[in-house]
VMD Tcl script that draws the C-alpha trace (Angstrom):
set ca {
  {19.40 -17.02 196.27}
  {18.82 -13.48 195.54}
  {22.43 -10.75 195.49}
  {22.31 -8.72 198.24}
  {21.64 -4.65 197.31}
  {25.07 -3.99 197.54}
  {26.12 -6.71 194.72}
  {23.43 -5.33 192.48}
  {24.76 -1.90 192.81}
  {28.17 -3.20 192.32}
  {27.45 -3.73 188.93}
  {25.66 -1.09 188.31}
  {28.57 0.84 188.75}
  {30.51 -0.97 186.81}
  {28.21 -1.15 183.97}
  {28.49 3.05 184.49}
  {31.94 3.13 184.56}
  {32.47 0.78 181.27}
  {30.47 3.11 179.73}
  {31.84 5.86 180.83}
  {34.92 4.94 179.31}
  {33.77 4.15 175.92}
  {31.49 7.53 176.24}
  {35.72 9.09 177.40}
  {36.60 8.23 173.64}
  {33.81 9.10 171.71}
  {33.34 12.04 173.75}
  {33.99 9.71 173.92}
  {33.40 5.74 172.57}
  {35.92 2.94 171.94}
  {35.96 -0.76 171.09}
  {36.08 -3.85 168.32}
  {33.57 -2.79 165.83}
  {31.00 -4.99 164.69}
  {27.85 -6.09 162.25}
  {26.16 -8.59 161.02}
  {26.37 -6.79 157.74}
  {28.61 -3.96 157.07}
  {27.05 -0.81 156.84}
  {27.45 1.10 153.70}
  {29.89 3.55 152.76}
  {28.47 7.65 153.90}
  {25.40 5.92 156.38}
  {26.62 7.10 160.05}
  {26.00 3.79 161.20}
  {29.72 3.17 158.99}
  {31.00 6.39 160.27}
  {30.57 5.50 164.14}
  {31.90 2.13 163.42}
  {35.20 3.05 161.53}
  {35.15 6.08 164.34}
  {35.37 3.52 166.68}
  {38.24 1.19 164.81}
  {40.26 3.60 164.46}
  {40.03 5.45 168.39}
  {41.01 1.92 169.74}
  {43.59 1.78 167.50}
  {45.10 4.24 169.00}
  {44.51 3.58 172.41}
  {45.85 0.24 171.95}
  {49.17 1.49 170.98}
  {49.55 4.59 172.96}
  {50.02 2.95 177.16}
  {49.87 6.70 178.19}
  {46.49 6.89 177.21}
  {45.18 3.73 178.46}
  {46.87 5.24 181.72}
  {44.47 8.00 181.53}
  {47.65 10.47 181.24}
  {45.44 13.29 180.27}
  {47.24 15.51 178.00}
  {47.71 12.39 175.71}
  {43.66 11.75 175.50}
  {43.72 15.88 174.63}
  {45.53 14.98 171.90}
  {43.37 12.16 170.86}
  {40.09 13.44 171.17}
  {41.65 16.80 169.62}
  {43.18 15.04 166.37}
  {40.53 11.79 165.54}
  {37.34 12.44 167.59}
  {36.46 16.36 167.61}
  {36.09 16.21 163.70}
  {33.09 14.01 164.27}
  {31.71 16.28 166.60}
  {29.45 19.15 165.98}
  {30.58 20.12 170.27}
  {29.52 23.82 169.07}
  {25.96 22.43 168.82}
  {26.23 19.85 171.95}
  {27.00 22.75 173.83}
  {24.19 25.02 172.71}
  {22.13 22.88 173.29}
  {23.34 21.76 176.81}
  {23.34 25.68 177.77}
  {19.60 26.05 176.37}
  {17.71 29.07 176.08}
  {21.08 31.60 177.69}
  {23.26 30.39 174.83}
  {21.19 33.16 172.77}
  {22.29 36.23 173.86}
  {25.82 35.13 174.61}
  {28.45 37.15 173.54}
  {31.16 34.94 170.88}
  {33.44 35.66 173.58}
  {31.06 33.82 176.68}
  {30.02 31.36 173.71}
  {33.69 29.65 172.94}
  {34.32 29.76 176.47}
  {31.52 27.61 177.70}
  {32.94 25.44 174.49}
  {36.14 25.13 175.95}
  {35.55 24.50 179.46}
  {32.49 22.11 178.29}
  {34.89 20.02 176.45}
  {37.51 19.88 179.32}
  {35.20 19.07 181.64}
  {33.96 15.71 179.47}
  {37.48 15.23 179.15}
  {38.52 15.59 182.69}
  {35.90 13.24 184.04}
  {36.17 10.54 181.74}
  {39.88 10.20 181.06}
  {40.84 7.88 184.16}
  {37.78 5.45 182.73}
  {40.25 4.37 179.41}
  {42.14 2.02 181.68}
  {39.03 -0.13 181.48}
  {38.71 -0.21 177.71}
  {40.41 -4.50 177.12}
  {38.29 -6.98 175.02}
  {34.29 -5.25 174.58}
  {33.21 -5.08 171.11}
  {30.79 -2.92 169.37}
  {27.90 -4.41 168.14}
  {24.81 -2.33 165.94}
  {21.12 -2.45 167.43}
  {18.51 -2.59 164.67}
  {17.47 1.27 164.06}
  {13.66 1.33 165.10}
  {11.75 2.23 161.79}
  {14.66 5.01 161.11}
  {13.90 7.38 157.34}
  {16.73 6.27 155.23}
  {17.08 10.27 154.11}
  {17.12 10.94 157.20}
  {19.46 13.79 158.42}
  {18.86 14.07 161.98}
  {19.42 10.23 163.35}
  {19.59 8.10 166.42}
  {22.82 5.28 165.66}
  {22.01 2.63 168.52}
  {24.89 0.33 169.65}
  {25.78 -2.16 172.39}
  {29.03 -2.71 174.15}
  {30.00 -6.11 174.52}
  {32.01 -7.65 176.75}
  {32.98 -11.55 177.68}
  {31.82 -10.32 181.04}
  {28.76 -8.69 182.62}
  {25.57 -7.82 180.29}
  {25.97 -6.05 177.11}
  {25.84 -1.88 177.17}
  {23.34 0.49 175.56}
  {24.89 3.58 173.95}
  {23.40 5.82 171.01}
  {24.28 8.58 169.23}
  {22.23 11.11 167.30}
  {23.80 12.50 164.95}
  {23.22 15.14 162.21}
  {24.09 15.55 158.13}
  {26.07 18.95 157.34}
  {27.76 19.45 153.93}
  {31.23 17.47 155.47}
  {29.28 14.35 156.91}
  {27.77 12.67 159.62}
  {28.61 14.93 162.69}
  {27.67 13.24 166.49}
  {25.75 15.62 168.51}
  {24.86 14.10 171.48}
  {25.64 10.44 173.41}
  {22.79 8.62 175.39}
  {24.02 5.82 178.01}
  {22.94 3.40 179.84}
  {19.53 5.58 178.84}
  {20.51 8.76 180.42}
  {21.35 11.69 177.23}
  {24.57 13.10 177.81}
  {22.82 16.73 176.55}
  {20.03 16.26 178.99}
  {21.37 15.17 181.47}
  {24.36 18.98 182.09}
  {21.47 20.37 180.83}
  {19.75 19.73 184.26}
  {22.83 20.46 185.80}
  {24.04 23.78 184.44}
  {19.94 24.83 185.02}
  {20.74 26.56 188.64}
  {24.07 27.75 188.16}
  {22.65 29.90 185.11}
  {19.83 30.48 187.26}
  {21.64 31.77 189.99}
  {24.30 34.08 187.63}
  {23.51 33.61 184.05}
  {26.44 32.53 181.24}
  {29.23 34.37 183.22}
  {28.22 32.15 186.33}
  {28.41 29.08 183.89}
  {31.81 30.20 182.99}
  {33.13 30.34 186.09}
  {31.72 26.91 188.09}
  {32.99 25.24 184.54}
  {36.71 26.84 185.20}
  {37.44 26.14 188.69}
  {35.81 22.51 188.12}
  {38.76 22.06 185.52}
  {40.83 23.70 187.93}
  {40.18 21.56 190.90}
  {40.34 18.40 188.62}
  {43.87 19.82 187.38}
  {45.26 20.54 190.91}
  {44.10 16.80 192.22}
  {45.31 15.03 189.10}
  {48.77 16.67 189.71}
  {48.70 15.66 193.28}
  {48.07 12.52 192.53}
  {51.04 11.95 190.41}
}
mol new
graphics top color blue
foreach p $ca { graphics top sphere $p radius 0.5 }
foreach p [lrange $ca 0 end-1] q [lrange $ca 1 end] { graphics top cylinder $p $q radius 0.2 }
display resetview
């Protein structure tokens, strides 16, 4: 007998929540890193697996992070994850053309408010991480010499179907940096770019900064009330 529509929606919600938990940690990905063959050192695949393992270890040792403590999540992201993420590029791509005319002060405010928005949105999902594993999926004819690549992974758990989570990375002088995530077929940059467009059209960069700041203040107040 086919499952009722509500069950299907519930399963989809659980899968998206799980994906959000992983996105939260690598900007937010966590899990036991696995690969049929260990990727060569210095490759983007090695970076993703190494970072996943490092972050998972930190989560397992910190009960406050598991409970969604925002300050502890922010500390983890700042110390372990942000050095591996080109957040300037992620924000620039998300804002789109208006970024070109933004002042340095406006750009700094956009970067900070967008970072806090993502942390506020996903920090609570970290409590959902348990026995999941991250497994590399084969690349699709990717040039080994490429400096802009997609690393494809799956989140594997004892229950439920695998969840796809892919990363866009760019090679810079310091190594590989993440600048976009694909969660269940939706690229993070494109998703937020569409969301930001209305605010930009209504009042430009300053309006977007106000909207993001207000959302973050509201989320902070809601978290304070809940605690």
